[in-house]
C-alpha positions as a Markdown table, in Angstrom:
| # | Residue | x | y | z |
|---|---|---|---|---|
| 1 | Met | 237.3 | 144.2 | 87.4 |
| 2 | Asn | 236.1 | 140.7 | 86.8 |
| 3 | Lys | 234.4 | 139.9 | 90.1 |
| 4 | His | 233.0 | 136.5 | 89.2 |
| 5 | Gly | 235.9 | 134.9 | 87.4 |
| 6 | Ile | 239.7 | 135.0 | 87.8 |
| 7 | Val | 241.9 | 138.1 | 87.6 |
| 8 | Val | 245.7 | 137.6 | 87.9 |
| 9 | Gln | 247.8 | 140.7 | 87.8 |
| 10 | Gln | 251.6 | 140.7 | 87.7 |
| 11 | Leu | 251.7 | 137.7 | 89.9 |
| 12 | Ala | 254.9 | 136.0 | 90.9 |
| 13 | Ser | 255.5 | 133.0 | 93.2 |
| 14 | Val | 259.2 | 132.1 | 93.2 |
| 15 | Tyr | 261.0 | 129.7 | 95.5 |
| 16 | Lys | 263.9 | 131.4 | 97.4 |
| 17 | Thr | 266.1 | 128.3 | 97.3 |
| 18 | Ser | 265.9 | 127.5 | 93.6 |
| 19 | Gly | 264.6 | 130.7 | 92.0 |
| 20 | Arg | 262.1 | 128.6 | 90.1 |
| 21 | Gly | 258.3 | 129.1 | 90.0 |
| 22 | Ile | 256.1 | 131.7 | 88.4 |
| 23 | Lys | 257.9 | 134.9 | 87.7 |
| 24 | Glu | 255.2 | 136.9 | 85.9 |
| 25 | Ala | 251.6 | 136.1 | 85.2 |
| 26 | Thr | 248.8 | 138.5 | 84.1 |
| 27 | Phe | 245.6 | 137.2 | 82.6 |
| 28 | Leu | 241.8 | 137.1 | 83.0 |
| 29 | Val | 239.4 | 134.1 | 82.9 |
| 30 | Glu | 235.8 | 135.4 | 82.3 |
| 31 | Pro | 232.7 | 133.6 | 83.5 |
| 32 | Gly | 231.8 | 131.0 | 80.9 |
| 33 | Glu | 235.4 | 130.7 | 79.7 |
| 34 | Ile | 237.6 | 127.7 | 79.7 |
| 35 | Met | 241.3 | 128.7 | 79.7 |
| 36 | Gly | 244.1 | 126.3 | 79.4 |
| 37 | Ile | 247.7 | 126.9 | 80.4 |
| 38 | Leu | 250.2 | 124.7 | 78.5 |
| 39 | Gly | 253.8 | 124.2 | 79.6 |
| 40 | Ser | 256.4 | 121.5 | 79.9 |
| 41 | Asn | 256.8 | 119.6 | 83.1 |
| 42 | Gly | 258.6 | 121.7 | 85.7 |
| 43 | Ser | 257.6 | 125.0 | 84.0 |
| 44 | Gly | 255.7 | 126.3 | 87.0 |
| 45 | Lys | 252.1 | 125.2 | 86.2 |
| 46 | Ser | 251.6 | 123.5 | 89.5 |
| 47 | Thr | 253.1 | 126.4 | 91.4 |
| 48 | Leu | 250.6 | 128.7 | 89.8 |
| 49 | Ile | 247.7 | 126.5 | 90.9 |
| 50 | Arg | 249.0 | 126.2 | 94.4 |
| 51 | Thr | 249.3 | 129.9 | 94.6 |
| 52 | Leu | 245.9 | 130.6 | 93.3 |
| 53 | Ala | 244.5 | 128.0 | 95.7 |
| 54 | Gly | 246.0 | 129.9 | 98.6 |
| 55 | Tyr | 248.5 | 127.2 | 99.5 |
| 56 | Gln | 251.5 | 129.3 | 98.6 |
| 57 | Asn | 251.9 | 133.0 | 99.1 |
| 58 | Pro | 252.7 | 135.2 | 96.1 |
| 59 | Thr | 256.1 | 137.0 | 96.1 |
| 60 | Ala | 254.6 | 139.8 | 94.0 |
| 61 | Gly | 251.3 | 140.8 | 92.4 |
| 62 | Trp | 247.8 | 139.8 | 93.3 |
| 63 | Tyr | 244.8 | 137.8 | 92.1 |
| 64 | Thr | 241.0 | 137.6 | 92.7 |
| 65 | Ile | 238.9 | 134.5 | 92.4 |
| 66 | Gly | 235.2 | 135.2 | 92.5 |
| 67 | Gly | 234.7 | 137.1 | 95.8 |
| 68 | Tyr | 238.2 | 136.2 | 97.1 |
| 69 | Asp | 240.9 | 138.9 | 96.9 |
| 70 | Ser | 244.5 | 137.8 | 97.7 |
| 71 | Arg | 245.2 | 141.3 | 99.1 |
| 72 | Ile | 242.6 | 140.7 | 101.9 |
| 73 | Ala | 244.0 | 138.4 | 104.6 |
| 74 | Glu | 240.7 | 137.3 | 106.0 |
| 75 | Ala | 239.3 | 136.2 | 102.7 |
| 76 | Ala | 239.0 | 132.4 | 101.9 |
| 77 | Val | 239.4 | 131.0 | 98.4 |
| 78 | Gly | 237.9 | 127.6 | 99.3 |
| 79 | Asn | 234.3 | 128.8 | 99.3 |
| 80 | Glu | 234.7 | 130.4 | 95.9 |
| 81 | Ala | 236.4 | 127.8 | 93.8 |
| 82 | Gly | 236.6 | 124.1 | 93.2 |
| 83 | Ile | 240.2 | 123.1 | 93.0 |
| 84 | Val | 241.8 | 119.8 | 91.8 |
| 85 | Phe | 245.5 | 119.4 | 92.4 |
| 86 | Glu | 247.8 | 117.0 | 90.5 |
| 87 | Thr | 247.8 | 114.8 | 93.6 |
| 88 | Ser | 245.2 | 114.9 | 96.4 |
| 89 | Ser | 244.9 | 113.6 | 100.0 |
| 90 | Tyr | 242.0 | 111.5 | 101.3 |
| 91 | Phe | 240.9 | 109.5 | 104.3 |
| 92 | Glu | 242.4 | 106.3 | 103.1 |
| 93 | Asp | 240.3 | 104.0 | 105.2 |
| 94 | Leu | 237.1 | 105.6 | 104.1 |
| 95 | Thr | 235.4 | 104.6 | 100.9 |
| 96 | Gly | 235.1 | 106.7 | 97.8 |
| 97 | Arg | 231.5 | 107.4 | 98.6 |
| 98 | Glu | 232.3 | 108.5 | 102.2 |
| 99 | Asn | 235.1 | 110.8 | 101.0 |
| 100 | Ile | 232.8 | 112.5 | 98.5 |
| 101 | Ala | 230.1 | 112.8 | 101.1 |
| 102 | Phe | 232.5 | 114.4 | 103.5 |
| 103 | Val | 233.5 | 117.1 | 100.9 |
| 104 | Asn | 229.8 | 117.6 | 100.1 |
| 105 | Lys | 229.0 | 118.2 | 103.7 |
| 106 | Leu | 232.0 | 120.5 | 104.2 |
| 107 | Tyr | 230.7 | 122.7 | 101.4 |
| 108 | Lys | 227.0 | 122.3 | 102.2 |
| 109 | Gln | 226.4 | 120.5 | 98.9 |
| 110 | Lys | 223.0 | 119.0 | 98.3 |
| 111 | Ala | 222.3 | 115.3 | 98.0 |
| 112 | Phe | 224.8 | 112.9 | 96.5 |
| 113 | Asp | 224.6 | 112.8 | 92.7 |
| 114 | Glu | 225.0 | 109.3 | 91.3 |
| 115 | Glu | 225.0 | 110.4 | 87.6 |
| 116 | Ile | 228.6 | 111.6 | 87.3 |
| 117 | Val | 229.8 | 108.6 | 89.3 |
| 118 | Lys | 228.2 | 106.3 | 86.7 |
| 119 | Glu | 229.5 | 108.4 | 83.8 |
| 120 | Leu | 233.1 | 108.0 | 85.2 |
| 121 | Phe | 232.7 | 104.2 | 85.8 |
| 122 | Leu | 233.2 | 104.6 | 89.5 |
| 123 | Ser | 230.0 | 102.9 | 90.7 |
| 124 | Asp | 231.6 | 99.5 | 91.3 |
| 125 | Ala | 234.5 | 101.0 | 93.3 |
| 126 | Leu | 232.6 | 103.6 | 95.2 |
| 127 | Asp | 232.1 | 101.4 | 98.3 |
| 128 | Ile | 235.7 | 100.2 | 98.8 |
| 129 | Pro | 238.4 | 102.0 | 100.8 |
| 130 | Met | 240.4 | 104.7 | 99.0 |
| 131 | Lys | 243.6 | 103.0 | 99.9 |
| 132 | Asn | 242.7 | 100.4 | 97.3 |
| 133 | Tyr | 242.2 | 102.9 | 94.5 |
| 134 | Ser | 244.5 | 103.2 | 91.5 |
| 135 | Phe | 245.8 | 106.7 | 90.5 |
| 136 | Gly | 243.2 | 106.9 | 87.7 |
| 137 | Met | 240.3 | 106.0 | 90.1 |
| 138 | Arg | 241.5 | 108.6 | 92.6 |
| 139 | Arg | 241.6 | 111.2 | 89.8 |
| 140 | Lys | 238.0 | 110.5 | 89.0 |
| 141 | Val | 237.0 | 111.0 | 92.7 |
| 142 | Asp | 238.9 | 114.4 | 92.6 |
| 143 | Leu | 237.0 | 115.5 | 89.5 |
| 144 | Ala | 233.7 | 114.2 | 90.7 |
| 145 | Glu | 234.0 | 116.1 | 94.0 |
| 146 | Ala | 234.9 | 119.4 | 92.2 |
| 147 | Ile | 232.3 | 119.1 | 89.5 |
| 148 | Leu | 229.5 | 118.2 | 91.8 |
| 149 | Arg | 229.9 | 121.5 | 93.7 |
| 150 | Lys | 229.2 | 123.4 | 90.5 |
| 151 | Pro | 231.5 | 126.2 | 91.7 |
| 152 | Lys | 231.6 | 129.7 | 90.1 |
| 153 | Val | 235.3 | 129.1 | 89.5 |
| 154 | Leu | 237.0 | 125.8 | 88.9 |
| 155 | Ile | 240.8 | 125.4 | 88.9 |
| 156 | Leu | 242.3 | 122.1 | 87.7 |
| 157 | Asp | 245.9 | 120.9 | 87.6 |
| 158 | Glu | 246.5 | 118.3 | 84.9 |
| 159 | Pro | 242.9 | 117.0 | 85.1 |
| 160 | Phe | 243.2 | 114.5 | 82.3 |
| 161 | Thr | 246.3 | 112.7 | 83.6 |
| 162 | Gly | 245.5 | 109.1 | 84.5 |
| 163 | Leu | 242.1 | 109.0 | 82.8 |
| 164 | Asp | 241.0 | 106.6 | 80.1 |
| 165 | Tyr | 239.7 | 107.9 | 76.8 |
| 166 | Ala | 236.0 | 107.5 | 77.8 |
| 167 | Ser | 236.5 | 109.3 | 81.1 |
| 168 | Lys | 238.3 | 112.1 | 79.4 |
| 169 | Tyr | 235.3 | 112.6 | 77.2 |
| 170 | Val | 233.0 | 112.7 | 80.2 |
| 171 | Val | 235.1 | 115.2 | 82.0 |
| 172 | Gln | 235.3 | 117.5 | 78.9 |
| 173 | Glu | 231.5 | 117.4 | 78.5 |
| 174 | Arg | 231.0 | 118.2 | 82.2 |
| 175 | Leu | 233.4 | 121.1 | 82.2 |
| 176 | Gln | 231.8 | 122.5 | 79.0 |
| 177 | Arg | 228.4 | 122.2 | 80.7 |
| 178 | Leu | 229.7 | 124.1 | 83.7 |
| 179 | Ala | 231.1 | 126.8 | 81.5 |
| 180 | Arg | 227.8 | 127.2 | 79.7 |
| 181 | Glu | 226.2 | 127.7 | 83.1 |
| 182 | Gly | 228.6 | 130.5 | 83.8 |
| 183 | Ser | 231.6 | 129.0 | 85.6 |
| 184 | Ala | 235.1 | 130.3 | 84.9 |
| 185 | Ile | 237.4 | 127.4 | 84.4 |
| 186 | Leu | 241.2 | 127.4 | 84.4 |
| 187 | Leu | 243.2 | 124.2 | 83.8 |
| 188 | Thr | 246.8 | 123.3 | 83.2 |
| 189 | Thr | 247.8 | 120.6 | 80.9 |
| 190 | Asn | 250.4 | 119.4 | 78.4 |
| 191 | Glu | 247.9 | 117.2 | 76.6 |
| 192 | Ile | 247.4 | 118.9 | 73.2 |
| 193 | Thr | 244.4 | 117.0 | 72.0 |
| 194 | Glu | 242.4 | 117.8 | 75.1 |
| 195 | Ala | 243.4 | 121.5 | 75.2 |
| 196 | Glu | 242.4 | 122.0 | 71.6 |
| 197 | Ser | 239.1 | 120.1 | 72.2 |
| 198 | Ile | 237.9 | 121.9 | 75.3 |
| 199 | Cys | 239.7 | 125.3 | 75.8 |
| 200 | Asp | 238.3 | 128.6 | 74.5 |
| 201 | Thr | 241.6 | 130.3 | 75.2 |
| 202 | Val | 245.2 | 129.1 | 75.8 |
| 203 | Ala | 248.3 | 130.6 | 77.2 |
| 204 | Phe | 251.8 | 129.2 | 77.5 |
| 205 | Val | 254.1 | 129.1 | 80.5 |
| 206 | His | 257.7 | 129.4 | 79.6 |
| 207 | Gln | 260.6 | 130.1 | 81.9 |
| 208 | Gly | 258.2 | 131.0 | 84.6 |
| 209 | Thr | 256.2 | 133.6 | 82.5 |
| 210 | Ile | 252.7 | 133.3 | 81.2 |
| 211 | Ile | 252.7 | 134.3 | 77.5 |
| 212 | Asn | 250.5 | 134.5 | 74.4 |
| 213 | Lys | 247.0 | 134.1 | 75.8 |
| 214 | Glu | 244.8 | 133.9 | 72.7 |
| 215 | Thr | 241.8 | 131.9 | 71.4 |
| 216 | Val | 242.8 | 128.4 | 70.2 |
| 217 | Thr | 241.7 | 129.5 | 66.7 |
| 218 | Ala | 243.9 | 132.6 | 66.7 |
| 219 | Leu | 246.9 | 130.7 | 67.9 |
| 220 | Leu | 246.6 | 128.0 | 65.2 |
| 221 | Ala | 246.0 | 130.7 | 62.6 |
| 222 | Asp | 249.5 | 132.1 | 63.5 |
| 223 | Ile | 251.1 | 129.0 | 61.9 |
| 224 | Val | 248.6 | 128.4 | 59.1 |
| 225 | Asp | 251.5 | 128.8 | 56.7 |
| 226 | Leu | 253.7 | 126.3 | 58.6 |
| 227 | Gln | 253.7 | 122.5 | 58.7 |
| 228 | Glu | 255.4 | 120.0 | 61.0 |
| 229 | Ile | 257.8 | 117.6 | 59.4 |
| 230 | Asp | 258.9 | 114.5 | 61.4 |
| 231 | Leu | 261.7 | 112.5 | 59.9 |
| 232 | His | 264.1 | 109.7 | 60.9 |
| 233 | Leu | 267.7 | 109.6 | 59.7 |
| 234 | Lys | 269.9 | 106.5 | 59.4 |
| 235 | Asn | 273.0 | 108.6 | 60.3 |
| 236 | Phe | 273.8 | 111.6 | 62.4 |
| 237 | Ile | 274.1 | 115.1 | 61.0 |
| 238 | Ala | 274.4 | 118.3 | 63.1 |
| 239 | Ile | 271.0 | 119.7 | 63.9 |
| 240 | Gln | 272.4 | 123.2 | 63.2 |
| 241 | Lys | 272.8 | 122.3 | 59.6 |
| 242 | Ile | 269.2 | 121.3 | 59.3 |
| 243 | Gly | 268.2 | 124.6 | 61.0 |
| 244 | Glu | 270.1 | 126.5 | 58.4 |
| 245 | Ile | 268.1 | 125.1 | 55.5 |
| 246 | Asn | 265.9 | 127.6 | 53.8 |
| 247 | Gly | 262.3 | 127.3 | 54.9 |
| 248 | Val | 263.0 | 125.7 | 58.3 |
| 249 | Lys | 261.7 | 127.8 | 61.2 |
| 250 | Ser | 262.6 | 125.6 | 64.2 |
| 251 | Val | 264.1 | 122.1 | 64.6 |
| 252 | Ala | 264.7 | 119.7 | 67.5 |
| 253 | Val | 265.5 | 116.1 | 68.1 |
| 254 | Lys | 263.0 | 114.1 | 70.2 |
| 255 | Asp | 262.8 | 110.3 | 70.7 |
| 256 | Gly | 265.5 | 109.8 | 68.0 |
| 257 | Arg | 263.5 | 111.7 | 65.4 |
| 258 | Val | 264.1 | 115.1 | 63.9 |
| 259 | Arg | 261.1 | 117.4 | 64.2 |
| 260 | Met | 260.8 | 120.7 | 62.6 |
| 261 | Ser | 258.3 | 123.5 | 61.8 |
| 262 | Ala | 258.8 | 124.6 | 58.2 |
| 263 | Glu | 257.1 | 126.7 | 55.6 |
| 264 | Arg | 254.6 | 125.0 | 53.4 |
| 265 | Gly | 256.0 | 124.1 | 50.0 |
| 266 | Ala | 259.6 | 123.9 | 51.4 |
| 267 | Leu | 259.7 | 120.1 | 51.7 |
| 268 | Ala | 261.7 | 119.4 | 48.5 |
| 269 | Glu | 264.3 | 122.0 | 49.4 |
| 270 | Ile | 264.5 | 120.6 | 53.0 |
| 271 | Ile | 265.1 | 117.1 | 51.7 |
| 272 | Arg | 267.7 | 118.3 | 49.2 |
| 273 | Gly | 269.4 | 120.3 | 52.0 |
| 274 | Ile | 269.5 | 117.3 | 54.3 |
| 275 | Val | 270.9 | 115.0 | 51.6 |
| 276 | Asp | 273.5 | 117.6 | 50.6 |
| 277 | Ala | 274.6 | 117.8 | 54.3 |
| 278 | Gly | 275.2 | 114.0 | 54.2 |
| 279 | Gly | 271.9 | 112.9 | 55.8 |
| 280 | Asp | 270.3 | 109.5 | 54.8 |
| 281 | Ile | 266.5 | 109.8 | 55.3 |
| 282 | Cys | 264.6 | 106.6 | 56.4 |
| 283 | Asp | 261.1 | 108.1 | 56.5 |
| 284 | Ile | 259.2 | 111.4 | 56.6 |
| 285 | Arg | 255.9 | 112.2 | 58.1 |
| 286 | Ile | 253.9 | 115.4 | 57.5 |
| 287 | Asn | 251.6 | 116.3 | 60.4 |
| 288 | Arg | 248.9 | 119.0 | 60.8 |
| 289 | Ala | 249.8 | 122.0 | 62.9 |
| 290 | Thr | 248.8 | 121.8 | 66.5 |
| 291 | Leu | 249.2 | 123.9 | 69.7 |
| 292 | Ala | 252.5 | 122.0 | 70.2 |
| 293 | Asp | 253.8 | 123.6 | 67.0 |
| 294 | Val | 252.7 | 127.0 | 68.3 |
| 295 | Phe | 254.4 | 126.4 | 71.6 |
| 296 | Leu | 257.6 | 125.4 | 69.7 |
| 297 | Gln | 257.4 | 128.5 | 67.6 |
| 298 | Lys | 256.9 | 130.8 | 70.5 |
| 299 | Thr | 259.4 | 129.3 | 72.9 |
| 300 | Gly | 261.9 | 127.4 | 70.8 |
| 301 | Ile | 261.4 | 124.2 | 72.8 |
| 302 | His | 259.2 | 121.1 | 72.5 |
| 303 | Leu | 256.2 | 120.7 | 74.8 |
| 304 | Gln | 257.0 | 117.7 | 77.1 |
């Protein structure tokens, strides 16, 4: 058993009223590994994080986080893991510095570290009350608090939401540094670029089930023979007709554009098939394959 990372075994956390949530999750996050979980909004990512953090009881299965075992009632996850939720609560009348200092004292953290504050461009705002912070600034405080603890396990729910490009880069570099020092890191996201840049492994959550955990390289290799075609039509034709064209593997409409995964070399036949079906093409874009294409191939839906 992995005693210093994360072990999740046949875990379920389902809401009785709606039946939604996590229906089955089994995976490992080893020390030194950054694992990403990709899924559309409402797919159960935040439910998984809340369950692993101990804020929601599992309806089946179990998990371990470092020395914490969910099957042992007296255990406490807070001492084993740094956790960043999608939204967090603060003492609103205290400054950012005072809030960070409070958390440092709570977890017996050593002296306040100004370096990450400067890296995240928080220095000028650190001494004003949190009630005056924007969402992005609050997010930076969340991440600074968690990273400063240098926990053995770090669990992050949508960590890049609300961050500017420069701050995303800083957070990625800091997380990679923690992983090199042996931390096991689990994060949820639907931001493809960040997931491909930082994660060693990725799994998808679809209809409440965690599926297809693989290395990013292995997942992308699965669609090496596919390409994403993005086109705009002047007129409407049934999407089913496009899906029936030889070489098309999956197709959907998003933001008024037709997006499909197709076999390489099939573009000419696809154009001919659309024209024969009565379609009038305005423009076509050919994009490199990404984890979004893998997600579409595995689940049949677009990542949103």
